[in-house]
BAFI-3210 file (N, C-alpha, C; in Angstrom, 3 decimals, decimal comma, padded with zeros to 6 digits):
// residues 151
n [1|2|3|4|5|6|7|8|9|10|11|12|13|14|15|16|17|18|19|20|21|22|23|24|25|26|27|28|29|30|31|32|33|34|35|36|37|38|39|40|41|42|43|44|45|46|47|48|49|50|51|52|53|54|55|56|57|58|59|60|61|62|63|64|65|66|67|68|69|70|71|72|73|74|75|76|77|78|79|80|81|82|83|84|85|86|87|88|89|90|91|92|93|94|95|96|97|98|99|100|101|102|103|104|105|106|107|108|109|110|111|112|113|114|115|116|117|118|119|120|121|122|123|124|125|126|127|128|129|130|131|132|133|134|135|136|137|138|139|140|141|142|143|144|145|146|147|148|149|150|151]
n.u [013,134|014,881|014,920|017,555|018,146|016,812|016,575|015,693|014,285|014,955|016,918|018,145|016,690|016,367|013,422|011,736|011,881|009,848|006,991|007,767|010,483|010,554|011,233|009,594|009,495|009,689|008,962|009,466|006,521|005,575|003,513|002,476|000,676|-001,805|-004,862|-005,133|-006,132|-004,427|-004,169|-003,591|-003,837|-004,108|-004,747|-004,082|-003,263|-001,657|-001,599|-001,052|-003,197|-003,221|-003,733|-004,188|-002,252|-002,828|-003,142|-004,394|-006,348|-006,674|-008,164|-006,823|-007,424|-006,016|-006,371|-005,130|-004,481|-001,824|000,556|003,344|004,824|005,068|004,120|006,561|006,263|007,473|008,656|006,361|005,128|006,984|006,770|004,061|004,182|005,708|003,983|003,261|004,239|003,410|001,647|-001,480|-004,478|-007,310|-008,429|-006,443|-004,271|-005,101|-005,417|-002,863|-001,339|-002,414|-001,677|001,100|001,617|000,616|002,420|004,771|004,434|002,746|000,061|-002,468|-004,937|-006,237|-007,594|-008,436|-009,453|-009,954|-010,646|-011,419|-011,139|-013,321|-013,036|-013,557|-016,007|-016,994|-016,699|-014,551|-014,597|-012,686|-012,555|-011,121|-010,576|-008,744|-010,116|-012,517|-012,677|-010,766|-012,465|-014,220|-012,742|-012,393|-013,714|-013,585|-015,530|-014,364|-014,477|-014,671|-016,699|-019,402|-019,071|-019,494|-018,341|-015,947|-014,010]
n.v [-003,441|-001,906|000,730|001,672|001,245|003,023|005,270|007,800|009,212|011,802|012,800|014,919|014,639|014,155|014,730|011,985|011,210|009,833|007,743|005,050|005,155|005,943|005,203|003,236|003,028|001,027|000,409|-001,467|-002,764|-001,930|-003,032|-005,639|-007,527|-006,424|-005,362|-002,458|000,643|002,542|005,691|007,529|010,683|012,519|015,431|017,016|015,761|015,338|014,663|013,987|014,380|011,766|012,204|014,946|016,242|018,040|019,172|016,985|016,637|015,269|014,008|011,869|009,053|006,767|003,841|001,439|-001,767|-002,597|-005,309|-006,885|-004,669|-001,067|001,680|003,934|007,285|009,602|008,549|007,697|010,144|011,252|009,346|009,678|012,334|012,015|011,431|013,776|014,577|012,574|010,960|009,621|007,682|008,230|005,928|003,944|005,149|005,345|002,615|001,700|002,936|001,688|-001,018|-000,793|-000,100|-002,380|-004,281|-003,352|-003,425|-005,511|-005,457|-006,392|-005,599|-003,279|-000,239|002,124|005,363|007,272|010,391|012,188|015,346|017,161|016,232|017,366|018,138|016,037|014,439|011,821|009,112|006,691|003,534|000,980|-002,070|-004,514|-006,737|-008,082|-006,025|-006,590|-008,335|-006,494|-004,176|-000,691|001,374|004,271|006,692|007,894|010,607|012,404|014,437|013,748|014,948|018,367|020,795|020,119|020,346]
n.w [020,594|023,216|025,675|025,356|022,702|021,128|018,435|017,895|019,927|022,168|020,607|017,992|014,963|011,424|009,555|008,116|004,607|003,394|004,222|004,025|004,523|007,124|010,548|012,724|016,040|019,072|022,536|025,575|027,115|030,254|031,645|030,797|031,628|031,896|030,373|028,723|027,279|024,932|023,447|020,517|019,125|016,231|015,149|012,991|010,608|007,481|003,992|000,500|-002,321|-004,602|-007,261|-007,931|-006,446|-004,501|-001,078|001,456|004,389|007,656|010,666|012,780|014,840|016,887|018,542|020,774|022,292|024,069|023,856|024,378|023,648|023,392|021,326|020,398|020,895|019,651|017,372|016,076|015,579|013,747|011,706|010,916|010,045|007,786|005,749|004,654|002,156|000,563|-001,951|-001,768|-001,446|000,728|002,006|001,624|002,898|005,625|006,311|005,769|007,765|010,035|009,539|009,630|012,302|013,597|012,587|013,771|016,609|017,346|018,669|021,126|020,330|017,951|016,757|014,256|013,414|010,681|010,012|007,500|005,943|003,674|000,240|-002,855|-001,905|-000,396|002,627|003,714|005,760|007,375|008,820|010,833|012,541|014,394|015,237|017,595|020,556|023,604|026,223|028,658|028,340|028,674|026,394|025,099|023,233|020,075|019,824|017,693|015,906|013,545|010,162|010,053|009,386|010,657|013,624]
ca.u [014,047|014,780|015,167|018,904|018,277|016,033|017,432|015,106|013,880|016,032|017,931|017,712|016,677|015,719|012,132|011,901|011,415|008,631|006,597|008,543|011,800|010,402|011,476|008,610|010,180|008,871|009,585|008,779|005,334|005,806|002,317|001,940|-000,353|-003,061|-005,463|-005,439|-006,213|-003,570|-004,736|-002,859|-004,713|-003,369|-005,801|-003,594|-002,587|-001,705|-001,040|-001,362|-004,033|-002,315|-004,081|-004,013|-001,127|-003,318|-003,092|-005,554|-006,225|-007,472|-008,040|-006,643|-007,482|-005,484|-006,527|-004,604|-004,207|-000,487|000,929|004,698|005,469|004,372|004,607|007,315|005,455|008,200|008,806|005,052|004,953|007,798|006,173|002,861|004,590|006,305|002,932|003,008|004,577|003,073|000,383|-002,176|-005,910|-007,681|-008,615|-005,143|-003,437|-005,566|-005,098|-001,397|-000,878|-002,805|-000,841|002,479|001,645|000,454|003,688|005,831|004,269|001,868|-000,844|-003,576|-006,068|-006,022|-008,583|-008,069|-010,473|-009,411|-011,731|-010,840|-011,895|-013,880|-012,342|-014,656|-017,250|-017,425|-015,743|-014,395|-014,144|-012,214|-012,442|-010,677|-010,077|-008,117|-011,025|-013,265|-011,815|-010,738|-013,613|-014,055|-011,934|-013,105|-013,492|-014,278|-015,809|-013,179|-014,616|-014,659|-018,093|-019,639|-018,663|-020,328|-017,313|-015,175|-012,946]
ca.v [-002,414|-001,430|002,162|002,017|001,081|004,029|006,090|009,106|009,879|012,516|013,184|015,725|013,777|014,685|014,122|011,032|011,690|009,111|006,795|003,813|005,392|006,257|004,122|003,218|002,346|000,491|000,265|-002,525|-002,443|-002,229|-003,652|-006,565|-008,383|-005,682|-004,820|-001,042|001,321|003,701|006,440|008,601|011,537|013,397|016,244|017,816|014,869|015,783|013,849|014,606|013,653|011,155|012,615|016,388|016,761|019,000|018,606|016,402|016,780|014,315|013,878|010,438|008,564|005,400|003,200|000,075|-002,458|-003,157|-006,617|-006,753|-003,433|000,201|002,515|005,099|008,357|010,490|007,871|007,730|011,514|011,397|008,490|010,325|013,543|011,621|011,370|015,137|014,674|011,272|010,900|008,379|007,816|008,218|004,569|003,275|005,795|004,951|001,202|001,574|003,316|000,610|-002,203|-000,520|-000,185|-003,793|-004,956|-002,883|-003,718|-006,671|-005,202|-007,334|-005,068|-001,933|000,355|003,446|006,176|008,325|011,335|013,020|016,531|016,965|016,322|017,473|018,352|014,835|013,913|010,364|008,589|005,318|002,884|-000,412|-002,627|-005,816|-007,780|-007,569|-005,572|-007,494|-008,253|-005,622|-002,992|000,580|001,826|005,545|007,184|008,560|012,030|013,237|014,494|013,614|016,181|019,578|021,795|019,467|021,116]
ca.w [021,057|024,591|025,722|024,910|021,265|020,420|017,586|017,641|021,157|022,839|019,630|016,865|013,779|010,242|009,215|007,020|003,312|003,029|005,269|003,915|005,109|008,547|011,497|013,802|017,140|020,154|023,853|026,318|027,904|031,666|032,221|029,798|032,227|031,956|029,159|028,831|025,998|024,683|022,314|019,844|018,338|015,331|014,554|011,869|009,672|006,092|002,911|-000,788|-003,263|-005,571|-008,621|-008,125|-005,670|-003,521|000,274|002,124|005,831|008,423|012,116|013,034|016,216|016,919|019,846|020,775|023,544|023,897|024,393|024,939|023,195|023,226|020,229|020,872|020,314|018,745|016,090|015,431|015,078|012,544|010,683|010,396|009,325|006,506|004,737|004,184|000,734|-000,023|-002,662|-001,427|-001,205|002,145|002,508|001,653|003,922|006,954|006,529|005,760|009,103|010,954|009,286|010,065|013,766|013,940|012,289|014,672|018,039|017,552|019,796|021,328|019,584|017,427|015,859|013,756|012,757|009,826|009,748|006,451|005,566|002,335|-001,044|-003,807|-001,175|000,307|003,602|003,692|007,044|007,199|010,118|010,810|013,798|014,192|015,717|018,747|021,658|024,757|027,132|029,815|028,023|028,571|025,028|024,935|021,897|019,533|020,103|016,498|015,458|012,108|009,505|009,959|009,610|011,716|014,252]
c.u [013,828|015,050|016,534|019,055|017,497|016,963|016,913|014,779|015,089|017,151|017,315|017,810|015,971|014,373|012,348|011,289|010,109|008,246|007,397|009,930|011,737|010,632|010,451|009,179|009,203|009,693|008,829|007,571|005,606|004,636|001,702|000,848|-001,727|-003,544|-005,796|-005,398|-005,233|-004,100|-003,752|-003,870|-003,853|-004,392|-005,374|-002,796|-002,731|-001,047|-001,394|-002,319|-003,112|-002,598|-003,746|-002,774|-001,539|-003,292|-004,444|-005,290|-007,131|-007,223|-007,975|-006,760|-007,089|-005,588|-005,909|-004,432|-002,847|-000,379|002,303|005,335|004,510|004,940|005,352|006,755|006,215|008,366|007,474|004,794|005,733|007,255|004,949|003,204|005,165|005,262|002,682|003,275|004,258|001,702|-000,305|-003,643|-006,205|-007,742|-007,273|-004,256|-003,817|-005,181|-003,599|-000,822|-001,198|-001,907|000,587|002,602|001,523|001,758|004,777|005,676|003,379|000,931|-001,885|-004,785|-005,726|-007,244|-008,072|-009,298|-009,754|-010,565|-011,178|-011,755|-012,314|-012,859|-013,473|-016,002|-017,728|-016,359|-015,718|-013,853|-013,827|-011,966|-011,973|-010,315|-009,657|-009,002|-011,816|-012,313|-011,820|-011,951|-013,285|-013,242|-012,820|-012,726|-014,240|-014,528|-014,573|-013,294|-014,561|-016,081|-018,219|-019,382|-019,783|-019,371|-016,430|-014,138|-013,387]
c.v [-002,157|000,065|002,549|001,943|002,121|004,958|007,513|009,892|010,524|012,956|014,116|014,845|014,491|013,996|013,156|011,572|011,021|008,187|005,495|003,952|005,644|005,004|004,239|002,372|001,917|000,419|-000,816|-001,983|-002,863|-002,912|-004,664|-007,488|-007,715|-005,313|-003,363|-000,434|002,476|004,375|007,487|009,369|012,486|014,258|017,041|016,973|015,414|014,755|014,583|013,739|013,063|011,573|014,087|016,949|017,791|018,367|018,078|016,454|015,782|014,493|012,371|010,150|007,094|004,896|001,814|-000,447|-003,111|-004,589|-006,436|-005,393|-002,261|000,899|003,694|006,321|009,305|009,836|007,822|009,109|011,720|010,549|009,167|011,585|013,213|011,487|012,729|015,307|013,400|011,350|009,576|008,669|007,638|006,811|003,861|003,845|005,323|003,511|000,945|001,905|002,206|-000,607|-002,001|-000,620|-001,635|-004,542|-004,589|-003,383|-004,917|-006,467|-006,305|-006,914|-003,668|-001,515|001,726|004,087|007,259|009,227|012,390|014,198|016,407|017,113|016,330|017,596|017,156|014,427|012,385|009,944|007,113|004,716|001,449|-000,812|-004,062|-006,984|-007,224|-007,098|-006,588|-007,259|-007,342|-004,371|-001,753|001,181|003,140|005,859|007,918|010,079|012,940|013,276|014,204|014,962|017,224|020,734|021,358|020,406|021,912]
c.w [022,537|024,557|025,196|023,397|020,466|019,652|017,402|018,908|021,825|021,907|018,588|015,623|012,637|010,044|008,063|005,732|002,880|004,180|005,218|004,532|006,616|009,388|012,607|014,931|018,224|021,432|024,611|027,088|029,345|032,348|031,252|030,323|032,262|030,560|029,428|027,443|025,975|023,425|021,826|019,010|017,524|014,587|013,327|010,881|008,251|005,183|001,619|-001,581|-004,330|-007,017|-008,854|-007,450|-004,633|-002,131|000,732|003,620|006,527|009,910|012,360|014,521|016,178|018,348|019,756|022,187|023,371|024,417|025,016|024,655|023,173|021,996|020,837|020,136|019,386|017,383|015,347|014,838|013,784|011,394|010,065|009,600|007,950|005,394|004,097|002,690|-000,027|-000,695|-002,376|-001,150|000,284|002,716|002,663|002,755|005,320|007,260|006,542|007,137|010,101|010,781|009,781|011,581|014,211|013,701|013,295|016,096|018,350|018,746|019,942|020,508|019,124|016,639|015,453|013,139|011,982|009,411|008,784|006,131|004,099|001,205|-002,066|-003,123|-000,371|001,328|003,513|005,052|006,852|008,574|009,930|012,228|013,560|014,605|016,879|019,849|022,792|025,669|028,312|029,561|027,995|027,234|024,812|023,465|021,374|019,583|018,901|015,950|013,964|011,440|009,485|010,191|010,756|012,321|015,424]
res [m|t|g|e|e|l|t|q|l|g|r|s|v|q|a|p|a|s|p|d|e|a|v|l|e|r|v|p|n|g|n|p|d|l|d|f|l|a|r|f|t|c|p|e|f|t|a|l|c|p|v|t|g|q|p|d|f|a|h|l|v|i|d|y|v|p|d|r|w|l|v|e|s|k|s|l|k|l|y|l|a|a|f|r|n|e|g|c|f|h|e|d|t|t|l|r|i|a|r|r|i|v|a|a|v|a|p|r|w|l|r|i|g|g|y|w|y|p|r|g|g|i|p|i|d|v|f|w|q|s|g|p|p|p|a|g|l|w|l|p|d|q|g|v|p|p|y|r|g|r|g]
***
């Protein structure tokens, strides 16, 4: 997609009913010759427990090195919000988000940290990366402390 093909940015749009219905859009990377880190932080991510239907909360940190495409941030916000009524386990949710971004923009590298708040008294943190980061990339810490009343 180019800027003219975006369907959500600058428009009033309904929140998608599910992550599968959400449209994750992309825009051209103006600096495809450089390795740089782009970070999305979602400190108030919500989904539902697939067994109890109770809400689950997470702090997501998504780092990626773009290639030809950038993730369009409004579409990412709407995609992540679509999990609000989705029943899914922490591990599956975190990896599902990573796979969707990889499919949409084919980054040179991606890592995701899903820092989930306790369920049954146990916090579950889920981490994945697509491979080793590019050589020389400045890779800051994700900045989310181990669980001790996160926040």
